[in-house]
Structure formats: structure tokens, C-alpha cells
Backbone atoms as SQL, in Angstrom:
CREATE TABLE atoms (id INTEGER PRIMARY KEY, chain TEXT, resi INTEGER, resn TEXT, atom TEXT, x REAL, y REAL, z REAL);
INSERT INTO atoms VALUES
  (1, 'A', 1, 'MET', 'N', -132.704, -64.875, -71.578),
  (2, 'A', 1, 'MET', 'CA', -133.194, -64.313, -70.378),
  (3, 'A', 1, 'MET', 'C', -134.768, -65.826, -70.289),
  (4, 'A', 2, 'ASP', 'N', -134.748, -66.682, -69.739),
  (5, 'A', 2, 'ASP', 'CA', -136.450, -67.358, -70.325),
  (6, 'A', 2, 'ASP', 'C', -137.484, -66.960, -69.561),
  (7, 'A', 3, 'ALA', 'N', -138.550, -67.338, -69.109),
  (8, 'A', 3, 'ALA', 'CA', -139.511, -66.305, -68.645),
  (9, 'A', 3, 'ALA', 'C', -139.566, -67.180, -66.841),
  (10, 'A', 4, 'ARG', 'N', -138.964, -68.540, -66.817),
  (11, 'A', 4, 'ARG', 'CA', -138.546, -69.282, -65.399),
  (12, 'A', 4, 'ARG', 'C', -137.917, -67.385, -64.508),
  (13, 'A', 5, 'SER', 'N', -136.711, -67.722, -65.625),
  (14, 'A', 5, 'SER', 'CA', -135.799, -66.305, -64.543),
  (15, 'A', 5, 'SER', 'C', -136.147, -65.146, -64.642),
  (16, 'A', 6, 'ARG', 'N', -137.577, -65.027, -65.485),
  (17, 'A', 6, 'ARG', 'CA', -138.142, -63.164, -65.349),
  (18, 'A', 6, 'ARG', 'C', -138.411, -63.156, -63.682),
  (19, 'A', 7, 'TRP', 'N', -139.260, -64.061, -63.737),
  (20, 'A', 7, 'TRP', 'CA', -140.387, -64.682, -62.300),
  (21, 'A', 7, 'TRP', 'C', -139.529, -64.900, -61.193),
  (22, 'A', 8, 'ASP', 'N', -138.393, -64.902, -61.251),
  (23, 'A', 8, 'ASP', 'CA', -137.402, -65.561, -60.280),
  (24, 'A', 8, 'ASP', 'C', -136.428, -64.320, -59.872),
  (25, 'A', 9, 'GLN', 'N', -136.898, -63.112, -60.262),
  (26, 'A', 9, 'GLN', 'CA', -135.933, -61.739, -60.222),
  (27, 'A', 9, 'GLN', 'C', -137.386, -61.415, -58.935),
  (28, 'A', 10, 'ARG', 'N', -136.587, -60.890, -57.671),
  (29, 'A', 10, 'ARG', 'CA', -137.458, -60.131, -56.946),
  (30, 'A', 10, 'ARG', 'C', -137.455, -58.407, -56.840),
  (31, 'A', 11, 'GLY', 'N', -138.402, -57.906, -56.792),
  (32, 'A', 11, 'GLY', 'CA', -139.006, -56.264, -56.581),
  (33, 'A', 11, 'GLY', 'C', -140.187, -56.041, -56.895),
  (34, 'A', 12, 'PHE', 'N', -140.651, -54.627, -57.094),
  (35, 'A', 12, 'PHE', 'CA', -141.542, -53.898, -57.414),
  (36, 'A', 12, 'PHE', 'C', -141.358, -53.297, -59.071),
  (37, 'A', 13, 'THR', 'N', -142.559, -53.596, -60.066),
  (38, 'A', 13, 'THR', 'CA', -141.895, -52.589, -60.753),
  (39, 'A', 13, 'THR', 'C', -142.433, -51.083, -60.614),
  (40, 'A', 14, 'LEU', 'N', -142.119, -50.304, -61.871),
  (41, 'A', 14, 'LEU', 'CA', -142.149, -49.064, -61.563),
  (42, 'A', 14, 'LEU', 'C', -143.726, -48.436, -61.194),
  (43, 'A', 15, 'VAL', 'N', -144.458, -49.128, -62.065),
  (44, 'A', 15, 'VAL', 'CA', -145.700, -48.863, -62.095),
  (45, 'A', 15, 'VAL', 'C', -146.785, -49.276, -60.721),
  (46, 'A', 16, 'GLU', 'N', -146.254, -50.132, -59.930),
  (47, 'A', 16, 'GLU', 'CA', -146.435, -51.155, -58.822),
  (48, 'A', 16, 'GLU', 'C', -145.662, -49.748, -57.587),
  (49, 'A', 17, 'LEU', 'N', -145.220, -49.245, -57.926),
  (50, 'A', 17, 'LEU', 'CA', -144.313, -48.253, -57.115),
  (51, 'A', 17, 'LEU', 'C', -145.525, -46.835, -57.673),
  (52, 'A', 18, 'LEU', 'N', -145.533, -46.265, -58.238),
  (53, 'A', 18, 'LEU', 'CA', -146.395, -44.822, -58.661),
  (54, 'A', 18, 'LEU', 'C', -147.499, -45.554, -58.234),
  (55, 'A', 19, 'VAL', 'N', -148.581, -46.442, -58.601),
  (56, 'A', 19, 'VAL', 'CA', -149.638, -47.027, -57.826),
  (57, 'A', 19, 'VAL', 'C', -149.886, -46.879, -56.712),
  (58, 'A', 20, 'THR', 'N', -148.954, -46.619, -55.477),
  (59, 'A', 20, 'THR', 'CA', -148.378, -47.243, -54.493),
  (60, 'A', 20, 'THR', 'C', -148.651, -45.459, -53.618),
  (61, 'A', 21, 'ILE', 'N', -148.161, -44.798, -54.361),
  (62, 'A', 21, 'ILE', 'CA', -147.180, -44.011, -53.957),
  (63, 'A', 21, 'ILE', 'C', -148.681, -42.859, -54.083),
  (64, 'A', 22, 'VAL', 'N', -149.176, -43.340, -55.504),
  (65, 'A', 22, 'VAL', 'CA', -150.490, -42.244, -55.489),
  (66, 'A', 22, 'VAL', 'C', -151.694, -42.579, -54.221),
  (67, 'A', 23, 'VAL', 'N', -151.998, -43.860, -54.521),
  (68, 'A', 23, 'VAL', 'CA', -153.243, -44.505, -52.575),
  (69, 'A', 23, 'VAL', 'C', -152.493, -43.551, -51.662),
  (70, 'A', 24, 'VAL', 'N', -151.469, -43.366, -51.382),
  (71, 'A', 24, 'VAL', 'CA', -150.753, -42.972, -49.359),
  (72, 'A', 24, 'VAL', 'C', -151.189, -41.837, -50.006),
  (73, 'A', 25, 'GLY', 'N', -151.058, -40.679, -51.435),
  (74, 'A', 25, 'GLY', 'CA', -150.711, -39.767, -51.047),
  (75, 'A', 25, 'GLY', 'C', -153.063, -38.422, -52.041),
  (76, 'A', 26, 'ILE', 'N', -153.480, -39.900, -51.626),
  (77, 'A', 26, 'ILE', 'CA', -154.699, -39.813, -51.605),
  (78, 'A', 26, 'ILE', 'C', -155.681, -40.133, -49.928),
  (79, 'A', 27, 'LEU', 'N', -155.069, -41.474, -49.565),
  (80, 'A', 27, 'LEU', 'CA', -155.724, -41.002, -48.598),
  (81, 'A', 27, 'LEU', 'C', -154.928, -40.174, -46.442),
  (82, 'A', 28, 'SER', 'N', -153.364, -39.637, -47.482),
  (83, 'A', 28, 'SER', 'CA', -153.388, -38.552, -46.601),
  (84, 'A', 28, 'SER', 'C', -153.920, -36.797, -47.069),
  (85, 'A', 29, 'SER', 'N', -153.750, -36.788, -48.507),
  (86, 'A', 29, 'SER', 'CA', -154.907, -35.450, -48.256),
  (87, 'A', 29, 'SER', 'C', -156.128, -35.857, -47.891),
  (88, 'A', 30, 'ILE', 'N', -156.945, -37.241, -47.731),
  (89, 'A', 30, 'ILE', 'CA', -158.409, -37.029, -46.967),
  (90, 'A', 30, 'ILE', 'C', -157.870, -37.319, -45.957),
  (91, 'A', 31, 'ALA', 'N', -157.455, -37.867, -44.900),
  (92, 'A', 31, 'ALA', 'CA', -156.835, -37.640, -43.459),
  (93, 'A', 31, 'ALA', 'C', -156.254, -35.447, -43.381),
  (94, 'A', 32, 'ILE', 'N', -156.116, -35.266, -43.756),
  (95, 'A', 32, 'ILE', 'CA', -155.307, -33.459, -43.540),
  (96, 'A', 32, 'ILE', 'C', -157.043, -32.994, -43.397),
  (97, 'A', 33, 'VAL', 'N', -157.673, -33.516, -44.366),
  (98, 'A', 33, 'VAL', 'CA', -158.568, -32.919, -44.345),
  (99, 'A', 33, 'VAL', 'C', -159.534, -33.463, -43.321),
  (100, 'A', 34, 'SER', 'N', -159.616, -34.460, -42.894),
  (101, 'A', 34, 'SER', 'CA', -160.695, -33.838, -41.793),
  (102, 'A', 34, 'SER', 'C', -160.266, -33.915, -40.572),
  (103, 'A', 35, 'PHE', 'N', -158.607, -33.693, -40.484),
  (104, 'A', 35, 'PHE', 'CA', -158.394, -33.103, -39.608),
  (105, 'A', 35, 'PHE', 'C', -157.938, -31.856, -38.735),
  (106, 'A', 36, 'PHE', 'N', -158.123, -30.979, -40.104),
  (107, 'A', 36, 'PHE', 'CA', -158.466, -29.727, -40.156),
  (108, 'A', 36, 'PHE', 'C', -160.334, -29.124, -39.420),
  (109, 'A', 37, 'GLY', 'N', -160.885, -30.134, -40.667),
  (110, 'A', 37, 'GLY', 'CA', -162.610, -30.341, -39.701),
  (111, 'A', 37, 'GLY', 'C', -162.784, -30.657, -38.324),
  (112, 'A', 38, 'LEU', 'N', -162.213, -31.917, -37.440),
  (113, 'A', 38, 'LEU', 'CA', -162.305, -32.472, -36.473),
  (114, 'A', 38, 'LEU', 'C', -161.627, -30.154, -35.342),
  (115, 'A', 39, 'THR', 'N', -160.497, -29.971, -35.444),
  (116, 'A', 39, 'THR', 'CA', -160.083, -28.449, -35.087),
  (117, 'A', 39, 'THR', 'C', -161.540, -27.817, -35.200),
  (118, 'A', 40, 'ASP', 'N', -161.534, -27.383, -35.822),
  (119, 'A', 40, 'ASP', 'CA', -162.771, -26.193, -35.935),
  (120, 'A', 40, 'ASP', 'C', -164.318, -26.880, -35.112),
  (121, 'A', 41, 'THR', 'N', -163.861, -28.229, -34.994),
  (122, 'A', 41, 'THR', 'CA', -164.640, -28.569, -33.888),
  (123, 'A', 41, 'THR', 'C', -164.460, -28.461, -32.471),
  (124, 'A', 42, 'ALA', 'N', -163.430, -28.426, -32.631),
  (125, 'A', 42, 'ALA', 'CA', -163.328, -28.760, -31.311),
  (126, 'A', 42, 'ALA', 'C', -162.698, -27.213, -30.368),
  (127, 'A', 43, 'THR', 'N', -163.163, -26.514, -31.745),
  (128, 'A', 43, 'THR', 'CA', -163.085, -24.815, -31.136),
  (129, 'A', 43, 'THR', 'C', -164.165, -24.765, -31.172),
  (130, 'A', 44, 'ARG', 'N', -165.041, -25.013, -31.558),
  (131, 'A', 44, 'ARG', 'CA', -166.447, -24.514, -31.085),
  (132, 'A', 44, 'ARG', 'C', -166.960, -25.382, -29.643),
  (133, 'A', 45, 'ALA', 'N', -166.468, -26.045, -30.215),
  (134, 'A', 45, 'ALA', 'CA', -167.019, -27.039, -28.358),
  (135, 'A', 45, 'ALA', 'C', -166.593, -26.502, -27.468),
  (136, 'A', 46, 'THR', 'N', -165.143, -26.463, -27.583),
  (137, 'A', 46, 'THR', 'CA', -164.557, -25.404, -25.929),
  (138, 'A', 46, 'THR', 'C', -165.453, -24.167, -25.844),
  (139, 'A', 47, 'CYS', 'N', -165.583, -22.841, -27.213),
  (140, 'A', 47, 'CYS', 'CA', -166.031, -21.664, -27.322),
  (141, 'A', 47, 'CYS', 'C', -167.645, -22.359, -26.498),
  (142, 'A', 48, 'GLN', 'N', -167.839, -22.907, -26.881),
  (143, 'A', 48, 'GLN', 'CA', -169.780, -22.837, -26.594),
  (144, 'A', 48, 'GLN', 'C', -170.008, -22.795, -24.841),
  (145, 'A', 49, 'PRO', 'N', -169.393, -23.497, -24.174),
  (146, 'A', 49, 'PRO', 'CA', -169.239, -23.688, -22.904),
  (147, 'A', 49, 'PRO', 'C', -169.070, -22.703, -22.156),
  (148, 'A', 50, 'THR', 'N', -168.041, -22.323, -23.118),
  (149, 'A', 50, 'THR', 'CA', -167.829, -20.899, -22.285),
  (150, 'A', 50, 'THR', 'C', -168.701, -20.030, -22.037),
  (151, 'A', 51, 'LEU', 'N', -168.947, -18.960, -23.726),
  (152, 'A', 51, 'LEU', 'CA', -169.387, -18.283, -23.951),
  (153, 'A', 51, 'LEU', 'C', -171.223, -18.502, -22.817),
  (154, 'A', 52, 'ASP', 'N', -171.549, -19.958, -22.979),
  (155, 'A', 52, 'ASP', 'CA', -173.135, -20.233, -22.067),
  (156, 'A', 52, 'ASP', 'C', -172.893, -20.128, -20.893),
  (157, 'A', 53, 'ALA', 'N', -172.271, -19.413, -19.819),
  (158, 'A', 53, 'ALA', 'CA', -171.493, -19.772, -18.707),
  (159, 'A', 53, 'ALA', 'C', -171.327, -18.692, -18.586),
  (160, 'A', 54, 'ALA', 'N', -170.958, -17.595, -19.084),
  (161, 'A', 54, 'ALA', 'CA', -170.450, -15.667, -19.197),
  (162, 'A', 54, 'ALA', 'C', -171.945, -14.939, -19.305),
  (163, 'A', 55, 'ARG', 'N', -172.673, -16.184, -20.695),
  (164, 'A', 55, 'ARG', 'CA', -173.752, -15.516, -20.412),
  (165, 'A', 55, 'ARG', 'C', -175.066, -15.466, -18.220),
  (166, 'A', 56, 'ALA', 'N', -174.266, -17.003, -18.415),
  (167, 'A', 56, 'ALA', 'CA', -175.305, -17.147, -17.230),
  (168, 'A', 56, 'ALA', 'C', -174.739, -16.204, -16.375),
  (169, 'A', 57, 'ALA', 'N', -173.447, -15.942, -16.037),
  (170, 'A', 57, 'ALA', 'CA', -172.552, -14.664, -15.040),
  (171, 'A', 57, 'ALA', 'C', -173.327, -13.150, -15.588),
  (172, 'A', 58, 'VAL', 'N', -173.184, -13.179, -16.807),
  (173, 'A', 58, 'VAL', 'CA', -173.814, -11.640, -16.643),
  (174, 'A', 58, 'VAL', 'C', -175.402, -11.713, -16.176),
  (175, 'A', 59, 'THR', 'N', -176.432, -12.463, -16.431),
  (176, 'A', 59, 'THR', 'CA', -177.732, -12.293, -16.072),
  (177, 'A', 59, 'THR', 'C', -177.386, -13.107, -14.502),
  (178, 'A', 60, 'SER', 'N', -176.829, -13.737, -13.842),
  (179, 'A', 60, 'SER', 'CA', -177.036, -13.146, -12.208),
  (180, 'A', 60, 'SER', 'C', -176.443, -12.021, -11.898),
  (181, 'A', 61, 'TYR', 'N', -175.220, -11.904, -12.430),
  (182, 'A', 61, 'TYR', 'CA', -174.586, -10.541, -11.249),
  (183, 'A', 61, 'TYR', 'C', -175.901, -9.395, -12.100),
  (184, 'A', 62, 'TYR', 'N', -176.426, -8.935, -13.468),
  (185, 'A', 62, 'TYR', 'CA', -177.997, -8.189, -13.995),
  (186, 'A', 62, 'TYR', 'C', -178.730, -8.228, -12.495),
  (187, 'A', 63, 'ALA', 'N', -178.837, -10.466, -12.423),
  (188, 'A', 63, 'ALA', 'CA', -180.253, -10.012, -10.693),
  (189, 'A', 63, 'ALA', 'C', -180.347, -9.791, -9.801),
  (190, 'A', 64, 'ARG', 'N', -178.825, -9.562, -9.833),
  (191, 'A', 64, 'ARG', 'CA', -178.630, -9.132, -8.048),
  (192, 'A', 64, 'ARG', 'C', -178.125, -8.033, -8.193),
  (193, 'A', 65, 'GLN', 'N', -178.011, -7.125, -7.900),
  (194, 'A', 65, 'GLN', 'CA', -177.464, -5.564, -8.645),
  (195, 'A', 65, 'GLN', 'C', -178.960, -4.406, -8.675),
  (196, 'A', 66, 'THR', 'N', -179.056, -3.855, -7.375),
  (197, 'A', 66, 'THR', 'CA', -179.971, -2.406, -7.381),
  (198, 'A', 66, 'THR', 'C', -179.118, -1.416, -7.058),
  (199, 'A', 67, 'PRO', 'N', -179.951, -0.632, -8.425),
  (200, 'A', 67, 'PRO', 'CA', -180.324, -0.522, -9.233),
  (201, 'A', 67, 'PRO', 'C', -179.263, -2.536, -10.488),
  (202, 'A', 68, 'SER', 'N', -180.753, -2.895, -11.130),
  (203, 'A', 68, 'SER', 'CA', -179.831, -3.402, -12.229),
  (204, 'A', 68, 'SER', 'C', -178.683, -3.145, -12.982),
  (205, 'A', 69, 'ALA', 'N', -177.425, -3.389, -12.938),
  (206, 'A', 69, 'ALA', 'CA', -176.664, -3.076, -14.268),
  (207, 'A', 69, 'ALA', 'C', -175.468, -4.260, -14.089),
  (208, 'A', 70, 'TYR', 'N', -174.968, -4.001, -15.344),
  (209, 'A', 70, 'TYR', 'CA', -174.248, -4.279, -16.158),
  (210, 'A', 70, 'TYR', 'C', -172.854, -4.840, -15.804),
  (211, 'A', 71, 'PRO', 'N', -172.022, -5.944, -15.718),
  (212, 'A', 71, 'PRO', 'CA', -170.643, -6.260, -15.418),
  (213, 'A', 71, 'PRO', 'C', -169.707, -5.141, -16.201),
  (214, 'A', 72, 'SER', 'N', -169.268, -4.216, -15.263),
  (215, 'A', 72, 'SER', 'CA', -167.958, -3.997, -16.168),
  (216, 'A', 72, 'SER', 'C', -167.058, -4.174, -16.888),
  (217, 'A', 73, 'ASP', 'N', -166.566, -5.277, -16.661),
  (218, 'A', 73, 'ASP', 'CA', -165.834, -6.296, -17.143),
  (219, 'A', 73, 'ASP', 'C', -165.708, -7.998, -16.779),
  (220, 'A', 74, 'PHE', 'N', -164.546, -8.851, -16.985),
  (221, 'A', 74, 'PHE', 'CA', -164.506, -9.699, -16.445),
  (222, 'A', 74, 'PHE', 'C', -164.458, -10.397, -15.272),
  (223, 'A', 75, 'THR', 'N', -163.959, -9.041, -15.099),
  (224, 'A', 75, 'THR', 'CA', -162.626, -9.489, -13.853),
  (225, 'A', 75, 'THR', 'C', -164.300, -9.261, -12.587),
  (226, 'A', 76, 'THR', 'N', -164.964, -8.092, -13.131),
  (227, 'A', 76, 'THR', 'CA', -166.053, -8.095, -11.668),
  (228, 'A', 76, 'THR', 'C', -166.617, -9.352, -11.944),
  (229, 'A', 77, 'LEU', 'N', -167.010, -10.455, -12.310),
  (230, 'A', 77, 'LEU', 'CA', -167.670, -11.601, -12.681),
  (231, 'A', 77, 'LEU', 'C', -166.682, -12.256, -11.953),
  (232, 'A', 78, 'ILE', 'N', -165.777, -11.917, -12.322),
  (233, 'A', 78, 'ILE', 'CA', -164.580, -13.263, -11.008),
  (234, 'A', 78, 'ILE', 'C', -164.536, -13.114, -9.993),
  (235, 'A', 79, 'ALA', 'N', -164.845, -11.954, -9.752),
  (236, 'A', 79, 'ALA', 'CA', -164.590, -11.230, -8.339),
  (237, 'A', 79, 'ALA', 'C', -165.479, -11.777, -7.867),
  (238, 'A', 80, 'SER', 'N', -167.353, -11.096, -8.478),
  (239, 'A', 80, 'SER', 'CA', -167.949, -11.772, -7.549),
  (240, 'A', 80, 'SER', 'C', -168.675, -13.231, -7.345),
  (241, 'A', 81, 'HIS', 'N', -167.506, -14.300, -7.900),
  (242, 'A', 81, 'HIS', 'CA', -168.050, -15.634, -8.063),
  (243, 'A', 81, 'HIS', 'C', -168.900, -15.925, -8.945),
  (244, 'A', 82, 'ASP', 'N', -169.519, -15.263, -9.716),
  (245, 'A', 82, 'ASP', 'CA', -170.285, -15.175, -11.403),
  (246, 'A', 82, 'ASP', 'C', -169.944, -16.224, -12.179),
  (247, 'A', 83, 'LEU', 'N', -168.651, -16.180, -11.863),
  (248, 'A', 83, 'LEU', 'CA', -167.976, -16.515, -13.309),
  (249, 'A', 83, 'LEU', 'C', -166.525, -17.400, -12.785),
  (250, 'A', 84, 'GLU', 'N', -166.312, -18.833, -13.260),
  (251, 'A', 84, 'GLU', 'CA', -165.112, -19.511, -12.879),
  (252, 'A', 84, 'GLU', 'C', -164.646, -20.068, -13.875),
  (253, 'A', 85, 'LEU', 'N', -163.620, -19.463, -14.180),
  (254, 'A', 85, 'LEU', 'CA', -163.274, -19.858, -15.600),
  (255, 'A', 85, 'LEU', 'C', -162.499, -21.436, -15.096),
  (256, 'A', 86, 'LEU', 'N', -162.259, -22.375, -16.255),
  (257, 'A', 86, 'LEU', 'CA', -161.228, -23.080, -15.499),
  (258, 'A', 86, 'LEU', 'C', -160.250, -23.425, -16.579),
  (259, 'A', 87, 'GLY', 'N', -159.974, -24.625, -16.939),
  (260, 'A', 87, 'GLY', 'CA', -158.874, -25.292, -17.807),
  (261, 'A', 87, 'GLY', 'C', -158.994, -24.600, -19.193),
  (262, 'A', 88, 'GLY', 'N', -158.706, -23.993, -19.818),
  (263, 'A', 88, 'GLY', 'CA', -159.480, -23.763, -21.134),
  (264, 'A', 88, 'GLY', 'C', -159.052, -22.657, -21.547),
  (265, 'A', 89, 'VAL', 'N', -159.395, -21.855, -20.906),
  (266, 'A', 89, 'VAL', 'CA', -159.698, -19.929, -20.843),
  (267, 'A', 89, 'VAL', 'C', -157.983, -18.972, -20.491),
  (268, 'A', 90, 'GLY', 'N', -157.813, -18.523, -21.041),
  (269, 'A', 90, 'GLY', 'CA', -156.372, -17.623, -20.926),
  (270, 'A', 90, 'GLY', 'C', -156.627, -16.500, -19.810),
  (271, 'A', 91, 'ARG', 'N', -156.473, -16.314, -19.110),
  (272, 'A', 91, 'ARG', 'CA', -155.911, -15.093, -18.562),
  (273, 'A', 91, 'ARG', 'C', -157.049, -13.913, -19.405),
  (274, 'A', 92, 'PRO', 'N', -158.363, -13.443, -18.194),
  (275, 'A', 92, 'PRO', 'CA', -158.973, -12.586, -19.035),
  (276, 'A', 92, 'PRO', 'C', -158.462, -10.581, -18.694),
  (277, 'A', 93, 'ASN', 'N', -158.303, -10.384, -20.278),
  (278, 'A', 93, 'ASN', 'CA', -158.796, -9.386, -20.036),
  (279, 'A', 93, 'ASN', 'C', -159.384, -8.342, -19.286),
  (280, 'A', 94, 'PRO', 'N', -159.748, -7.430, -19.512),
  (281, 'A', 94, 'PRO', 'CA', -161.163, -6.970, -18.449),
  (282, 'A', 94, 'PRO', 'C', -162.222, -7.110, -19.451),
  (283, 'A', 95, 'ARG', 'N', -162.802, -6.726, -21.043),
  (284, 'A', 95, 'ARG', 'CA', -163.908, -6.495, -21.517),
  (285, 'A', 95, 'ARG', 'C', -163.692, -8.482, -22.879),
  (286, 'A', 96, 'THR', 'N', -162.146, -8.930, -22.737),
  (287, 'A', 96, 'THR', 'CA', -162.030, -10.405, -23.101),
  (288, 'A', 96, 'THR', 'C', -161.386, -11.344, -22.611),
  (289, 'A', 97, 'LEU', 'N', -162.599, -12.637, -23.646),
  (290, 'A', 97, 'LEU', 'CA', -162.162, -14.064, -22.691),
  (291, 'A', 97, 'LEU', 'C', -161.372, -14.743, -24.413),
  (292, 'A', 98, 'THR', 'N', -159.895, -15.502, -23.298),
  (293, 'A', 98, 'THR', 'CA', -159.649, -16.067, -25.465),
  (294, 'A', 98, 'THR', 'C', -159.504, -17.544, -24.671),
  (295, 'A', 99, 'ASP', 'N', -159.237, -18.381, -25.534),
  (296, 'A', 99, 'ASP', 'CA', -158.469, -19.729, -25.161),
  (297, 'A', 99, 'ASP', 'C', -157.625, -19.286, -24.345),
  (298, 'A', 100, 'GLY', 'N', -156.457, -18.722, -24.346),
  (299, 'A', 100, 'GLY', 'CA', -154.976, -18.754, -23.691),
  (300, 'A', 100, 'GLY', 'C', -154.553, -19.287, -24.778),
  (301, 'A', 101, 'GLY', 'N', -154.600, -20.342, -26.258),
  (302, 'A', 101, 'GLY', 'CA', -154.020, -20.961, -27.042),
  (303, 'A', 101, 'GLY', 'C', -152.891, -19.407, -28.370),
  (304, 'A', 102, 'SER', 'N', -151.903, -20.274, -28.843),
  (305, 'A', 102, 'SER', 'CA', -151.191, -19.431, -29.674),
  (306, 'A', 102, 'SER', 'C', -151.140, -19.930, -30.834),
  (307, 'A', 103, 'PRO', 'N', -151.756, -19.824, -31.857),
  (308, 'A', 103, 'PRO', 'CA', -152.598, -18.038, -32.150),
  (309, 'A', 103, 'PRO', 'C', -153.712, -18.625, -31.412),
  (310, 'A', 104, 'VAL', 'N', -154.484, -18.109, -30.508),
  (311, 'A', 104, 'VAL', 'CA', -155.969, -17.726, -30.175),
  (312, 'A', 104, 'VAL', 'C', -157.338, -17.650, -30.967),
  (313, 'A', 105, 'ARG', 'N', -157.633, -19.390, -31.090),
  (314, 'A', 105, 'ARG', 'CA', -158.309, -19.762, -31.696),
  (315, 'A', 105, 'ARG', 'C', -159.910, -19.225, -31.761),
  (316, 'A', 106, 'TRP', 'N', -160.847, -18.725, -29.758),
  (317, 'A', 106, 'TRP', 'CA', -161.815, -17.925, -30.035),
  (318, 'A', 106, 'TRP', 'C', -161.641, -17.021, -28.740),
  (319, 'A', 107, 'THR', 'N', -162.227, -15.730, -29.161),
  (320, 'A', 107, 'THR', 'CA', -162.372, -14.947, -28.480),
  (321, 'A', 107, 'THR', 'C', -163.908, -14.350, -27.840),
  (322, 'A', 108, 'ILE', 'N', -164.049, -14.169, -27.033),
  (323, 'A', 108, 'ILE', 'CA', -165.964, -14.016, -26.428),
  (324, 'A', 108, 'ILE', 'C', -165.542, -11.979, -25.386),
  (325, 'A', 109, 'THR', 'N', -166.280, -11.343, -26.581),
  (326, 'A', 109, 'THR', 'CA', -165.958, -10.588, -25.500),
  (327, 'A', 109, 'THR', 'C', -168.041, -9.398, -25.167),
  (328, 'A', 110, 'LEU', 'N', -166.652, -8.642, -23.665),
  (329, 'A', 110, 'LEU', 'CA', -168.051, -8.575, -23.157),
  (330, 'A', 110, 'LEU', 'C', -168.622, -6.904, -23.431),
  (331, 'A', 111, 'ASP', 'N', -169.548, -6.330, -24.070),
  (332, 'A', 111, 'ASP', 'CA', -170.459, -4.719, -23.708),
  (333, 'A', 111, 'ASP', 'C', -170.263, -4.290, -22.625),
  (334, 'A', 112, 'PRO', 'N', -170.592, -3.936, -21.521),
  (335, 'A', 112, 'PRO', 'CA', -170.698, -3.471, -20.756),
  (336, 'A', 112, 'PRO', 'C', -171.734, -2.457, -20.988),
  (337, 'A', 113, 'GLY', 'N', -172.221, -1.739, -21.682),
  (338, 'A', 113, 'GLY', 'CA', -173.370, -0.768, -22.020),
  (339, 'A', 113, 'GLY', 'C', -174.483, -1.909, -21.632),
  (340, 'A', 114, 'THR', 'N', -174.654, -3.208, -22.242),
  (341, 'A', 114, 'THR', 'CA', -175.842, -3.797, -22.870),
  (342, 'A', 114, 'THR', 'C', -175.677, -4.999, -21.807),
  (343, 'A', 115, 'GLY', 'N', -174.749, -5.394, -21.474),
  (344, 'A', 115, 'GLY', 'CA', -174.298, -6.942, -21.342),
  (345, 'A', 115, 'GLY', 'C', -174.083, -8.296, -22.140),
  (346, 'A', 116, 'LYS', 'N', -173.952, -7.443, -23.440),
  (347, 'A', 116, 'LYS', 'CA', -174.089, -8.580, -24.738),
  (348, 'A', 116, 'LYS', 'C', -173.096, -8.808, -25.225),
  (349, 'A', 117, 'LEU', 'N', -172.836, -10.375, -25.227),
  (350, 'A', 117, 'LEU', 'CA', -171.612, -11.315, -25.373),
  (351, 'A', 117, 'LEU', 'C', -171.473, -11.382, -26.199),
  (352, 'A', 118, 'THR', 'N', -170.113, -11.733, -27.371),
  (353, 'A', 118, 'THR', 'CA', -170.252, -11.317, -28.704),
  (354, 'A', 118, 'THR', 'C', -168.278, -12.563, -28.899),
  (355, 'A', 119, 'ALA', 'N', -169.242, -13.655, -29.410),
  (356, 'A', 119, 'ALA', 'CA', -168.428, -14.784, -29.705),
  (357, 'A', 119, 'ALA', 'C', -167.972, -15.259, -30.706),
  (358, 'A', 120, 'THR', 'N', -166.401, -15.238, -31.284),
  (359, 'A', 120, 'THR', 'CA', -165.536, -15.306, -32.157),
  (360, 'A', 120, 'THR', 'C', -164.760, -16.525, -32.177),
  (361, 'A', 121, 'THR', 'N', -164.594, -16.953, -33.678),
  (362, 'A', 121, 'THR', 'CA', -163.951, -18.054, -33.923),
  (363, 'A', 121, 'THR', 'C', -162.466, -17.685, -34.249),
  (364, 'A', 122, 'SER', 'N', -161.428, -18.801, -35.421),
  (365, 'A', 122, 'SER', 'CA', -160.915, -17.850, -35.925),
  (366, 'A', 122, 'SER', 'C', -161.562, -18.499, -37.112),
  (367, 'A', 123, 'THR', 'N', -162.351, -19.128, -37.105),
  (368, 'A', 123, 'THR', 'CA', -163.434, -19.840, -38.435),
  (369, 'A', 123, 'THR', 'C', -164.404, -18.997, -38.755),
  (370, 'A', 124, 'GLY', 'N', -165.189, -18.176, -37.496),
  (371, 'A', 124, 'GLY', 'CA', -166.259, -17.541, -37.940),
  (372, 'A', 124, 'GLY', 'C', -166.880, -17.554, -36.790),
  (373, 'A', 125, 'SER', 'N', -167.850, -17.803, -36.014),
  (374, 'A', 125, 'SER', 'CA', -168.846, -17.590, -34.809),
  (375, 'A', 125, 'SER', 'C', -168.644, -18.612, -33.890),
  (376, 'A', 126, 'CYS', 'N', -168.841, -18.594, -32.974),
  (377, 'A', 126, 'CYS', 'CA', -169.126, -19.802, -32.172),
  (378, 'A', 126, 'CYS', 'C', -169.522, -21.230, -32.261),
  (379, 'A', 127, 'ARG', 'N', -170.978, -20.987, -32.739),
  (380, 'A', 127, 'ARG', 'CA', -171.764, -21.481, -33.130),
  (381, 'A', 127, 'ARG', 'C', -171.494, -22.666, -34.301);
């Protein structure tokens, strides 16, 4: 086989194929890590406004009560029109709001004795 006929053959060498597979593997691992970072950011981005709205609702409810009292649950806040739940929030339990996803990515809990709201996400806190 002379040099000219070797160059006429078409195809990839084993080394070229292995280098391509390694490069694709590295790029996909970077993309996967970035994707999981974005899902955490999105979870916090939906949790934080809901937490802020719930805090404002608790404060508004407390200010209108005579004598001052914290709401007993989220259904009280919704019935008094202090809290309006928009898309992305699951149906509330009496003392818990969730994102409505499966699995749940964030939860906001109301302590009726103190009016304190606690937010947790699947990766830690809401902030």
C-alpha cells in the first residue's frame, strides 16, 4: 500500500473518535452541573416572593385584629383576602404552603402562636 492510497481511504481513526467522546463527555458534565444550579436558583426564586407575600399577609392580618392576634392558619389568611395564592403554589394545608410540585421543592410553615414563618427548600433555606 503506497502513501497515496492510504490518504484516499475515508473514515476516522480510533484516536479521533476517542478524543471526540472525551470532549462530549466533558461538555455534558459541565452542562449537567449548570442545570442543577439553575434548578436551585429557580426554587429560591419561587419560594422567596411567596414567603414575602405570606409575611405581608400575616402583618396585615395582625394589624387589623382587635385585640391583635396572629392568624391560626393559611386558610384564614386566604379567606380574609390578605393572601392570594397564584400559580406555582400548591393547595395549602392549614399551617403549610408548598410549591405543589412532586417532589416538593419548598415549604413555608406558619407558627400560629408567634406568626413566624419558616421557609425551607430541598437544598436548605429559601434565601
